C-alpha positions, 0 to 999 in steps of 0.5 A: 500500500506504499505511496498509494492514494489510500495511505492517508488513513495512517494519519488517523493512528494515535501517537502513543510513545511513552515518556522517555527516561522513565520506568515502564510498568506493564500490569496485567490482571486476569479478567473474571478470574473469580469465575475462572477459579471456581469453574476450574476448582482452584483450592481456596484461599490459595491454589499453589499450582495456579500460582506456579502457573502464573509464575512460569508464564512470567518467566517466559515473558521475562526471558523473551523480552530482555528489557524487562528487568523485574516482575512481581506477581500475586494472585491473578496479576503480574507487573513487569518493569522495563528499564528506563532506557528501553527503546523496545518498539520505540516505546509505543504503549500499544505495542508493548502492552499488546505483546506482553498480554498476548504472550502471557495469555498464550503461555498460560494456555500452553502451560496449563497441562504442565501444572494441571495434568488432570484438569481440562482447560474448559475455556480460554483465560484472558487478561487486561493490562495497562502501562504506566511510566514512573519517573524515579526509582523511588516511585517505582519501588513505592509502586512495587511495595504497594502491590506487596502490601496489597498481597499481604492484606488480601491474603490474610483476609482471604485465609481467615475468610475461607477458614471460617467458611470451611469450618461451617460459617456462611460467607455472609457470617464470615464477612460479618466476623471479619468486618473492621478487624485489624491485622493482629486480630486476624492473626489471633483468629487464625491461631486461636480458632484454627491453630494457624500461625500466619507468619509460618504460611508459605511465603508465596502466599504471603509475599507474592512472587518476584521474577528477575535475572540472578547470577547463578553458579554452574559447573561446566566441566571437570579438570583432569584432576576431577576439580569442577570448573565453574562459571557464573551466568544470569538466569531468570529465577522466581523468589518470594521475598520482601521487596518493601524494605531495602535489603532485597534491593541492596543485595541486587543493585544491578536490577534497578541500577545502571 
């Protein structure tokens, strides 16, 4: 269609290049996943295999797009951080968002049987997404901290709620019992009524999942004397750690550094 009389239609396309020299965050969320989890009979309050599936999809995205330096996921959402200097698709929001969402969605379908070999995928999942630019590393870290705080709040409530329901309470009764309760009160409820120490629950439930490139050691060969020859390389890993405080970022300065 080059140089044809119809080429004028390109003038209607919206210019959507993102602000330069800013962190780009792509956040995807499962659409109607309450229904999706019920239809596919996910465990409540947390289905570890479903979370592992989400993490595996996130790993695929990070491996495919080198400019993604970090990602954080909880429940049916994932946030992907692209470095400030990225020129990926000329920083066009529509391209970046559509590529990320489509790859994640297709990976979810392709990997389903790997994590749920006994369950049929009854209908295709789908995700919505948004792209936001953050001008400073401080604000970006506050964004990630906000998502992890949300993880804790939601998981603690859901753990209490589903334990009450499983003990015989109706959903309305469970909601009434938890209405207005504080963190410590929920912890006491879990311990006193169900002998659950919230802080001992798996970190994947309490802290969510971090996907990033880390330096790992591997043995490439043995010398004639039988000594291992080691090398270090970057590998995409999944971890469940605190990203609210400074410790994680101090241990991995290269993630958000130059």
